[in-house]
C-alpha positions as CSV (number, residue, x, y, z in Angstrom):
1,X,112.3,99.8,58.7
2,X,111.8,103.5,58.0
3,X,112.4,106.0,60.8
4,X,109.4,107.4,62.5
5,X,109.0,111.1,61.7
6,X,108.6,113.3,64.7
7,X,106.1,116.2,64.8
8,X,105.0,118.9,67.2
9,X,101.8,117.5,68.7
10,X,100.8,120.0,71.4
11,X,101.9,122.1,74.4
12,X,100.8,121.6,78.0
13,X,101.6,122.8,81.5
14,X,101.8,119.3,82.9
15,X,102.0,115.9,81.2
16,X,101.4,112.7,83.1
17,X,102.6,109.4,81.7
18,X,100.5,106.4,82.8
19,X,96.9,106.3,83.9
20,X,96.9,103.8,86.7
21,X,96.1,104.8,90.3
22,X,99.2,107.1,90.5
23,X,98.7,108.7,87.1
24,X,95.0,109.3,87.5
25,X,95.5,111.2,90.8
26,X,98.5,113.2,89.4
27,X,96.6,114.3,86.4
28,X,93.4,115.3,88.3
29,X,95.4,117.2,90.8
30,X,97.5,119.2,88.3
31,X,94.4,120.0,86.2
32,X,92.2,121.0,89.1
33,X,94.9,123.4,90.2
34,X,94.4,125.3,86.9
35,X,97.1,123.7,84.8
36,X,96.5,122.6,81.2
37,X,97.2,118.9,81.6
38,X,97.6,115.8,79.4
39,X,97.3,112.3,80.7
40,X,98.7,109.8,78.2
41,X,98.5,106.0,78.7
42,X,99.0,102.8,76.7
43,X,95.4,101.7,76.9
44,X,92.4,103.9,77.8
45,X,90.4,100.8,78.6
46,X,92.7,100.2,81.6
47,X,92.5,103.6,83.3
48,X,92.7,103.0,87.1
49,X,92.5,99.3,86.5
50,X,92.9,96.7,89.3
51,X,95.1,93.9,87.8
52,X,95.7,92.5,91.3
53,X,93.4,92.5,94.4
54,X,90.0,94.1,93.7
55,X,90.0,96.1,96.9
56,X,91.0,99.5,98.4
57,X,92.2,100.1,102.0
58,X,93.4,98.0,104.9
59,X,95.9,98.7,107.6
60,X,97.8,102.0,107.0
61,X,96.6,101.9,103.3
62,X,93.0,102.9,104.3
63,X,94.4,105.9,106.2
64,X,96.3,106.9,103.0
65,X,93.0,106.9,101.1
66,X,91.5,109.2,103.7
67,X,94.5,111.5,103.4
68,X,94.1,111.6,99.6
69,X,90.5,112.7,100.2
70,X,91.5,115.3,102.7
71,X,94.0,116.8,100.3
72,X,91.4,116.9,97.5
73,X,92.2,113.7,95.6
74,X,89.8,111.2,94.0
75,X,90.4,107.6,95.2
76,X,88.1,107.9,98.3
77,X,85.2,109.3,96.3
78,X,85.7,106.7,93.6
79,X,85.7,103.7,95.9
80,X,82.7,105.1,97.8
81,X,80.7,105.0,94.5
82,X,81.8,101.5,93.4
83,X,82.4,99.3,96.4
84,X,80.5,96.0,96.9
85,X,81.5,95.5,100.5
86,X,83.0,97.6,103.3
87,X,84.5,96.6,106.7
88,X,86.4,98.4,109.4
89,X,89.4,96.3,110.5
90,X,91.1,96.1,113.9
91,X,88.0,97.4,115.7
92,X,89.1,95.6,118.9
93,X,92.3,97.7,118.9
94,X,93.1,101.3,119.4
95,X,92.2,104.1,117.0
96,X,95.8,104.3,115.7
97,X,95.6,101.0,113.9
98,X,91.9,100.9,112.8
99,X,91.6,100.7,109.1
100,X,88.8,100.7,106.6
101,X,88.8,98.2,103.7
102,X,86.4,98.1,100.7
103,X,85.9,95.3,98.2
104,X,85.7,97.0,94.8
105,X,83.7,96.4,91.7
106,X,86.9,96.6,89.6
107,X,85.1,97.3,86.3
108,X,82.8,100.0,87.9
109,X,85.9,101.5,89.6
110,X,87.7,101.8,86.3
111,X,84.7,103.2,84.4
112,X,83.9,105.8,87.1
113,X,87.5,107.1,87.3
114,X,87.8,107.3,83.5
115,X,84.6,109.3,83.4
116,X,85.8,111.6,86.1
117,X,89.0,112.2,84.1
118,X,87.0,112.8,80.9
119,X,84.8,115.4,82.5
120,X,87.7,117.4,84.0
121,X,87.9,120.7,82.0
122,X,91.7,121.2,82.0
123,X,92.5,117.6,81.3
124,X,93.2,115.9,77.9
125,X,93.2,112.1,77.7
126,X,95.4,110.5,75.1
127,X,96.2,106.9,74.2
128,X,99.8,106.3,73.2
129,X,103.2,104.8,74.2
130,X,105.8,107.2,75.5
131,X,109.3,106.2,74.3
132,X,111.5,109.1,75.4
133,X,111.7,112.5,77.1
134,X,112.6,115.9,75.7
135,X,115.5,117.0,78.0
136,X,117.4,120.3,77.5
137,X,120.2,121.5,79.8
138,X,119.2,119.0,82.5
139,X,115.5,120.1,82.4
140,X,112.6,118.0,81.2
141,X,110.7,119.8,78.5
142,X,108.3,117.2,77.3
143,X,107.8,113.6,75.9
144,X,108.1,111.7,72.6
145,X,105.7,108.9,71.7
146,X,106.4,105.9,69.5
147,X,104.3,107.5,66.7
148,X,106.6,110.5,66.6
149,X,104.3,112.9,68.5
150,X,106.3,115.4,70.5
151,X,104.4,117.1,73.4
152,X,106.0,119.9,75.3
153,X,105.3,120.8,79.0
154,X,106.6,122.7,82.0
155,X,106.7,119.5,84.0
156,X,106.3,115.8,83.5
157,X,105.2,113.0,85.8
158,X,106.1,109.4,85.0
159,X,103.8,106.8,86.5
160,X,104.4,103.8,84.2
161,X,103.8,101.1,86.8
162,X,104.4,97.4,85.8
163,X,104.2,98.3,82.1
164,X,107.8,99.5,82.3
165,X,109.6,96.7,80.4
166,X,107.1,94.3,81.9
167,X,107.6,90.6,81.5
168,X,104.9,88.0,82.5
169,X,106.0,84.6,83.7
170,X,103.8,81.5,84.0
171,X,105.8,78.3,84.5
172,X,108.1,77.9,81.5
173,X,106.2,80.6,79.6
174,X,107.7,84.1,79.4
175,X,106.7,87.1,77.3
176,X,106.9,90.9,77.2
177,X,103.7,92.3,78.6
178,X,102.2,95.0,80.9
179,X,99.6,94.0,83.6
180,X,96.8,91.7,82.6
181,X,98.3,91.0,79.1
182,X,98.4,94.7,78.1
183,X,101.0,96.2,75.9
184,X,104.4,96.9,77.6
185,X,106.4,100.2,77.5
186,X,109.8,98.9,76.3
187,X,111.8,102.1,75.6
188,X,111.0,104.7,78.3
189,X,112.9,103.2,81.2
190,X,115.6,102.0,78.9
191,X,116.2,105.6,77.9
192,X,116.0,106.8,81.5
193,X,118.9,104.6,82.2
194,X,121.0,104.9,79.1
195,X,120.4,108.6,78.2
196,X,119.7,110.3,81.5
197,X,121.8,108.2,83.9
198,X,119.1,106.9,86.2
199,X,119.8,103.8,88.2
200,X,117.1,101.2,87.7
201,X,116.1,98.2,89.8
202,X,114.1,95.1,88.7
203,X,111.1,94.2,90.9
204,X,108.5,91.5,90.7
205,X,104.9,91.1,91.7
206,X,102.2,88.5,91.0
207,X,98.6,87.6,91.0
208,X,96.5,84.5,91.8
209,X,94.2,82.5,89.6
210,X,90.7,83.8,89.0
211,X,87.9,81.1,89.2
212,X,84.3,80.9,88.0
213,X,82.1,81.8,90.9
214,X,79.3,79.5,89.7
215,X,81.6,76.5,90.4
216,X,82.5,77.4,94.0
217,X,80.9,75.4,96.8
218,X,80.3,78.3,99.2
219,X,78.7,76.1,101.8
220,X,82.1,74.6,102.4
221,X,83.7,77.9,103.2
222,X,83.2,80.6,105.9
223,X,81.3,83.7,105.0
224,X,82.9,87.1,105.6
225,X,80.1,89.7,105.3
226,X,80.4,93.5,105.2
227,X,79.6,95.8,108.1
228,X,76.1,97.0,109.0
229,X,77.7,100.1,110.6
230,X,78.0,103.0,108.3
231,X,81.5,103.7,106.8
232,X,82.9,105.7,104.0
233,X,86.4,106.8,102.8
234,X,85.5,110.3,101.6
235,X,84.5,113.0,104.1
236,X,82.0,114.2,101.6
237,X,80.1,110.9,101.2
238,X,76.7,111.0,102.9
239,X,75.7,108.4,105.5
240,X,72.4,107.7,103.7
241,X,74.3,106.5,100.7
242,X,75.9,103.6,102.6
243,X,74.9,100.2,101.2
244,X,72.7,98.1,103.5
245,X,74.7,95.0,104.5
246,X,72.1,92.8,102.7
247,X,73.0,94.6,99.5
248,X,76.8,94.1,100.0
249,X,78.6,91.1,98.5
250,X,80.3,88.7,100.9
251,X,83.8,87.3,100.7
252,X,84.4,83.7,101.7
253,X,87.3,82.2,103.7
254,X,88.9,78.9,103.0
255,X,92.4,77.3,103.5
256,X,95.1,75.4,101.7
257,X,95.9,71.9,103.1
258,X,98.5,69.2,103.0
259,X,97.4,68.1,99.6
260,X,97.8,71.6,98.2
261,X,101.3,71.8,99.7
262,X,102.3,68.4,98.3
263,X,101.2,69.5,94.8
264,X,103.4,72.7,95.2
265,X,106.4,70.8,96.6
266,X,106.3,68.2,93.8
267,X,106.5,71.0,91.2
268,X,109.1,73.3,92.7
269,X,111.4,72.3,89.9
270,X,109.0,74.1,87.5
271,X,108.5,77.1,89.8
272,X,110.2,80.2,88.2
273,X,110.9,81.6,91.7
274,X,113.2,78.7,92.4
275,X,114.6,77.9,88.9
276,X,116.3,81.3,88.6
277,X,114.0,82.5,85.8
278,X,112.7,85.3,87.9
279,X,115.3,88.1,88.3
280,X,113.1,90.7,90.0
281,X,112.8,91.0,93.8
282,X,109.3,90.2,95.0
283,X,107.2,91.7,97.9
284,X,108.0,90.5,101.4
285,X,104.5,91.1,102.7
286,X,102.6,89.5,99.8
287,X,104.7,86.4,98.9
288,X,103.6,83.8,96.4
289,X,102.0,80.6,97.7
290,X,105.1,78.5,96.6
291,X,107.3,80.9,98.6
292,X,105.1,80.6,101.6
293,X,105.1,76.8,101.5
294,X,109.0,76.8,101.4
295,X,109.5,79.5,104.0
296,X,106.9,78.3,106.4
297,X,107.2,74.6,105.9
298,X,105.8,73.9,109.4
299,X,102.5,75.5,108.7
300,X,99.7,73.0,107.8
301,X,97.5,75.5,106.1
302,X,97.3,79.1,104.8
303,X,94.3,81.4,104.7
304,X,92.7,82.1,101.3
305,X,89.9,84.7,100.7
306,X,87.5,84.3,97.8
307,X,86.7,87.8,96.7
308,X,84.2,88.9,94.1
309,X,85.6,91.1,91.3
310,X,82.3,92.9,90.7
311,X,78.5,92.7,90.4
312,X,78.4,92.0,86.7
313,X,81.0,89.2,86.5
314,X,81.4,85.7,87.9
315,X,85.2,86.0,88.2
316,X,86.5,85.5,91.7
317,X,89.9,86.4,93.0
318,X,91.6,83.8,95.2
319,X,93.5,86.1,97.6
320,X,96.5,84.4,99.1
321,X,97.2,82.1,96.2
322,X,99.5,84.3,94.1
323,X,101.6,82.1,91.9
324,X,103.7,81.7,88.8
325,X,103.6,77.9,88.7
326,X,102.6,76.3,85.3
327,X,98.9,76.5,84.4
328,X,98.1,72.8,84.8
329,X,99.8,72.8,88.3
330,X,97.7,75.8,89.2
331,X,94.5,74.0,88.2
332,X,95.4,71.0,90.4
333,X,96.3,73.3,93.3
334,X,93.0,75.1,93.1
335,X,91.0,71.9,93.0
336,X,92.7,70.6,96.1
337,X,91.2,73.4,98.2
338,X,88.0,73.0,100.2
339,X,85.1,74.7,98.4
340,X,87.1,74.8,95.1
341,X,87.0,71.0,94.3
342,X,85.0,71.7,91.1
343,X,86.2,75.2,90.4
344,X,86.9,76.2,86.9
345,X,89.9,78.4,86.5
346,X,89.1,81.4,84.3
347,X,92.6,83.0,84.3
348,X,95.9,81.6,85.6
349,X,98.0,83.5,88.1
350,X,101.2,85.0,86.9
351,X,104.3,86.8,88.0
352,X,105.3,90.1,86.3
353,X,108.8,91.7,86.4
354,X,109.2,95.5,85.7
355,X,111.6,98.4,86.0
356,X,111.8,100.6,89.0
357,X,113.6,104.0,89.4
358,X,115.7,103.6,92.6
359,X,113.9,106.1,94.8
360,X,116.9,107.6,96.5
361,X,117.3,109.5,93.3
362,X,114.2,111.6,94.2
363,X,113.6,114.7,96.3
364,X,110.8,114.7,98.9
365,X,108.6,116.5,96.3
366,X,109.1,113.4,94.1
367,X,111.0,115.4,91.6
368,X,114.1,113.6,90.3
369,X,117.5,114.9,91.3
370,X,119.0,114.1,87.9
371,X,116.4,115.8,85.6
372,X,114.7,119.0,86.7
373,X,110.9,119.2,86.2
374,X,110.6,115.4,86.0
375,X,108.6,113.6,88.7
376,X,108.0,109.9,89.2
377,X,105.2,108.1,91.2
378,X,103.7,104.8,92.1
379,X,105.3,101.4,91.3
380,X,107.9,103.3,89.2
381,X,109.3,104.3,92.6
382,X,109.4,100.8,94.0
383,X,106.1,100.6,95.9
384,X,103.4,98.0,95.9
385,X,99.6,98.7,96.3
386,X,97.0,100.9,94.7
387,X,96.8,103.2,97.7
388,X,100.6,103.8,97.9
389,X,100.6,104.6,94.2
390,X,97.6,107.0,94.5
391,X,99.2,108.8,97.4
392,X,102.4,109.4,95.5
393,X,100.6,110.3,92.3
394,X,98.6,113.0,94.2
395,X,101.8,114.5,95.7
396,X,103.7,114.3,92.4
397,X,100.8,115.9,90.5
398,X,100.5,118.6,93.1
399,X,104.2,119.4,92.9
400,X,104.3,119.2,89.1
401,X,101.4,121.6,89.0
402,X,103.0,124.0,91.5
403,X,106.2,124.0,89.4
404,X,104.2,124.8,86.3
405,X,102.5,127.7,88.2
406,X,105.8,129.0,89.5
407,X,104.9,128.3,93.2
408,X,106.7,126.7,96.1
409,X,106.6,122.9,96.4
410,X,104.7,120.9,98.9
411,X,106.6,118.5,101.2
412,X,104.6,116.3,103.5
413,X,106.5,115.5,106.7
414,X,106.4,112.2,108.6
415,X,104.2,113.9,111.2
416,X,101.7,115.1,108.6
417,X,100.6,112.0,106.9
418,X,101.3,108.3,106.1
419,X,102.0,109.7,102.6
420,X,104.8,111.7,104.2
421,X,106.1,108.6,106.0
422,X,106.2,106.6,102.7
423,X,107.9,109.3,100.7
424,X,110.5,110.0,103.3
425,X,111.2,106.2,103.6
426,X,111.7,106.0,99.9
427,X,113.8,109.0,99.3
428,X,115.9,108.6,102.5
429,X,116.4,104.9,102.7
430,X,115.5,103.6,99.2
431,X,114.1,100.1,99.0
432,X,115.4,96.8,97.8
433,X,112.0,95.2,97.5
434,X,108.4,96.4,96.7
435,X,107.6,98.8,99.5
436,X,104.4,98.4,101.4
437,X,103.1,100.9,104.0
438,X,102.6,99.5,107.5
439,X,101.4,101.2,110.7
440,X,104.7,100.2,112.3
441,X,106.6,102.4,109.8
442,X,105.0,105.5,111.4
443,X,106.5,106.7,114.7
444,X,103.6,109.2,115.2
445,X,100.8,106.8,114.3
446,X,98.6,107.9,117.2
447,X,98.5,111.3,115.4
448,X,98.1,109.8,111.9
449,X,94.7,108.2,112.4
450,X,91.8,107.2,110.2
451,X,89.5,109.6,111.9
452,X,91.5,112.8,111.8
453,X,93.0,112.9,108.3
454,X,90.8,115.9,107.5
455,X,92.0,117.8,110.6
456,X,95.6,117.2,109.5
457,X,95.4,117.9,105.8
458,X,92.3,119.9,104.6
459,X,94.1,123.2,105.3
460,X,96.9,122.2,103.0
461,X,94.4,121.0,100.3
462,X,92.6,124.3,100.4
463,X,95.9,126.3,100.2
464,X,97.0,124.5,97.0
465,X,93.5,124.8,95.4
466,X,92.2,121.3,95.6
467,X,89.6,121.9,98.4
468,X,86.9,124.4,97.4
469,X,85.6,127.2,99.7
470,X,82.3,125.3,100.4
471,X,84.1,122.2,101.7
472,X,86.7,124.3,103.5
473,X,84.0,126.2,105.4
474,X,82.3,122.9,106.4
475,X,85.7,121.8,107.7
476,X,86.1,125.0,109.7
477,X,82.6,124.5,111.2
478,X,83.5,120.9,112.2
479,X,86.7,122.1,113.9
480,X,84.8,124.8,115.8
481,X,82.1,122.3,116.9
482,X,84.7,119.9,118.2
483,X,86.6,122.6,120.1
484,X,83.4,124.0,121.6
485,X,82.2,120.7,122.8
486,X,85.6,119.7,124.3
487,X,85.6,123.1,126.1
488,X,82.1,122.4,127.4
489,X,83.0,119.0,128.7
490,X,86.0,120.4,130.6
491,X,83.6,122.9,132.3
492,X,80.7,120.6,133.3
493,X,81.1,118.7,136.5
494,X,79.5,115.4,137.6
495,X,78.7,115.1,141.3
496,X,78.5,111.9,143.3
497,X,74.9,110.5,143.2
498,X,72.9,107.3,142.9
499,X,72.7,107.1,139.1
500,X,76.4,107.9,138.3
501,X,77.7,105.8,141.3
502,X,75.5,102.8,140.3
503,X,76.9,103.0,136.8
504,X,80.5,103.2,138.0
505,X,80.1,100.3,140.5
506,X,78.5,98.1,137.8
507,X,81.8,98.4,135.9
508,X,83.9,97.4,138.9
509,X,85.0,100.9,139.8
510,X,84.6,102.7,143.1
511,X,81.9,105.3,143.7
512,X,82.8,109.0,143.3
513,X,84.0,110.8,146.4
514,X,84.3,114.2,144.8
515,X,83.0,115.8,141.7
516,X,84.9,115.5,138.4
517,X,84.7,117.1,135.0
518,X,82.7,115.4,132.2
519,X,86.0,115.3,130.3
520,X,87.6,113.2,133.0
521,X,84.6,110.9,133.3
522,X,84.7,110.4,129.5
523,X,88.4,109.3,129.8
524,X,87.4,106.2,131.7
525,X,87.6,103.2,129.4
526,X,84.0,102.0,130.0
527,X,82.5,105.5,129.3
528,X,81.5,106.5,125.8
529,X,80.1,109.9,124.6
530,X,76.6,108.5,124.3
531,X,76.8,107.1,127.9
532,X,78.1,110.4,129.1
533,X,75.0,112.2,127.8
534,X,72.9,110.1,130.3
535,X,74.5,112.1,133.1
536,X,75.0,115.6,131.6
537,X,72.9,117.9,129.4
538,X,73.2,117.4,125.7
539,X,74.8,120.2,123.7
540,X,72.4,122.9,122.3
541,X,73.3,121.8,118.7
542,X,73.2,118.0,118.3
543,X,76.5,116.5,117.1
544,X,76.7,113.7,114.5
545,X,78.4,110.5,115.3
546,X,81.6,111.4,113.3
547,X,82.0,114.5,115.5
548,X,81.4,112.6,118.8
549,X,83.9,109.9,117.7
550,X,86.6,112.5,117.2
551,X,85.8,114.2,120.5
552,X,85.9,110.8,122.3
553,X,89.3,109.8,120.8
554,X,90.9,113.2,121.5
555,X,89.6,113.1,125.1
556,X,90.5,109.5,125.9
557,X,94.0,109.6,124.3
558,X,94.9,113.2,125.3
559,X,98.0,112.2,127.3
560,X,99.4,110.0,124.6
561,X,98.6,112.5,121.9
562,X,100.4,115.2,123.8
563,X,103.5,113.1,124.2
564,X,103.5,112.3,120.5
565,X,103.1,116.1,119.7
566,X,106.1,116.8,121.8
567,X,108.1,114.4,119.6
568,X,106.7,116.1,116.5
569,X,107.9,119.5,117.9
570,X,111.4,118.1,118.2
571,X,111.3,116.7,114.7
572,X,110.2,120.1,113.3
573,X,113.2,121.7,114.9
574,X,115.5,119.2,113.2
575,X,113.7,119.6,109.9
576,X,114.3,123.4,110.1
577,X,118.0,122.7,110.0
578,X,118.5,122.8,106.2
579,X,121.6,121.3,104.4
580,X,122.9,123.4,101.6
581,X,122.4,122.0,98.0
582,X,125.2,119.9,96.5
583,X,127.3,119.9,99.7
584,X,130.5,118.0,99.2
585,X,130.6,115.4,102.0
586,X,134.1,114.4,101.0
587,X,135.3,117.7,102.2
588,X,133.9,117.3,105.8
589,X,136.6,116.0,108.1
590,X,135.8,113.5,110.7
591,X,132.8,111.8,109.1
592,X,132.8,108.0,109.2
593,X,133.4,106.4,105.7
594,X,130.0,104.7,105.6
595,X,128.2,108.0,106.6
596,X,130.1,109.9,104.0
597,X,129.2,107.4,101.3
598,X,125.5,107.3,102.3
599,X,125.2,111.1,102.7
600,X,126.8,111.6,99.2
601,X,124.4,109.0,97.7
602,X,121.1,110.3,99.3
603,X,122.0,114.0,99.5
604,X,119.5,114.8,102.3
605,X,117.8,118.2,102.4
606,X,117.7,118.5,106.2
607,X,119.6,117.3,109.3
608,X,116.5,115.4,110.3
609,X,116.4,113.5,107.0
610,X,120.2,112.8,107.4
611,X,119.5,111.3,110.9
612,X,117.2,108.7,109.3
613,X,119.8,107.4,106.9
614,X,121.1,103.9,107.9
615,X,124.8,104.1,108.7
616,X,124.7,107.8,109.8
617,X,125.3,107.9,113.5
618,X,124.9,110.7,116.1
619,X,128.6,111.6,116.0
620,X,128.3,112.1,112.2
621,X,125.3,114.3,112.7
622,X,127.1,116.4,115.2
623,X,130.1,116.9,112.8
624,X,127.7,117.8,110.0
625,X,125.7,120.3,112.1
626,X,128.9,122.1,113.2
627,X,130.2,122.1,109.6
628,X,126.9,123.7,108.4
629,X,126.9,126.2,111.2
630,X,130.4,127.5,110.4
631,X,129.1,128.4,106.9
632,X,132.1,127.6,104.8
633,X,130.5,125.0,102.6
634,X,132.3,123.1,99.9
635,X,130.0,122.1,97.1
636,X,130.0,119.4,94.4
637,X,129.9,120.9,90.9
638,X,127.1,119.8,88.6
639,X,129.7,118.0,86.4
640,X,131.1,116.1,89.3
641,X,127.6,114.9,90.3
């Protein structure tokens, strides 16, 4: 076969490889910051495609989508334009764990995002397969496609997702493929390993069968409707644009049963998960149905949600039934389920294995340590989920754009955002399985709430050029209104009287003996802001329900928030203690062997980051801090690294 002739195809400030949820955010961020940007992907018909669950949000993930919006990203706006159902989860719990989830019209979501990318002035879309990088003196200078096109750039972001040497597995059938039977990228990660020295891992994810909605017996399942209350992910979406609940599409709940479990058990000898065919590590928090049946053998049933894939298709996603069993076994399994007795399977479920860049090889900016000006994001870094991918893509795109502009990078701390928690976990601890964000991963989750993402991050978005002056002024006005009303509530006093005492007693409390501030009254668990206005004058300027929600949360949880902020202040002090680049941990006397090895591997940038590495104990941190303070730092040479 003749050798492909290479040619100079163009020069850009930033190039993004892969147009999934990570790549789309990365490209838009870099372009909107003023960089001449190219987004290249294997198939333009799969931009921001949803090969798995057709939804956005959920616990922790929904907060990430709000953070993306607050920083100036696109995912929140895109899902607000294309959802078919929206629900707020965990409403019976505190604000730290409330989470918005939207069912997406997956085809509309893709089309809307593709059109947004096409309309961006500084952005060029290309279809192509990237085989290699242009690397000179340890710096990434561009990319090379399989057609020989050489594109140069100041910085490059790789967001290849499951296309990276992807392999689909259905029973005994195995073949090279990207998600949803798309073309795989076979050379790029191979070259990352063989030519540039990256350590790769092999991960696995999977999808369930899709069934024909016209063959589902909905009357045998439980309806899961959307919310009548107004919700949206983007702070810029108007309340009046929210879909009335009667125009939303319901999901439906059903369950597996003993018959389903028997079918699976009888065919475990054909299950790739248990025959050794699958080499990749699968997600702990989204296991296949065959894995669930084996691991939780005592459970008599498992929940399944039937979810619409859009308004213009009859394909339904059977959430909870992810599998790589043979196709005919999948059909028997589906028809054993209540409501699906006559269901026609339109697509079988499958497992897909793919390459992952071990994320401890990254800096907190998502730039790789091995190759300067090269960034990675999304499933390439070992995460699962569209939201995790989009959050990383936005951060990688911002930093690739800042590098191209010659500006200082952006690092989001654990106290800034769930995106910061995720990135810190990845670069500090690595991951040996597909990483999923959970509220339990954030030690400051009372600060990282769904409602206050804009208060935490809009300032940063404006500074880097992704939030325009109009939106920034609206944000400043909102902050001023919140501050003014909270001050007013601290100044107004409620006195004992028939109306207020009758209300208090009706809730099992004792009547007032002395006056108290409106703020203290609002802190009582049975008092809402709307109730409070029955006893005090309303503010001169009426406040919308989003503002009063924020005021109420800040007032009610003030003590807990203050305690969390004290923890953040301590963290910031530790983060301020920088560790010199390329420090030689072998030269530091007194470090435990495990600590020495882990520190050398991760190469943390601050003492705070070092403290979060498994195997590094307080004694090691004390020795490290004293060593740095003395200032005589032994360093590893570039060649030794």
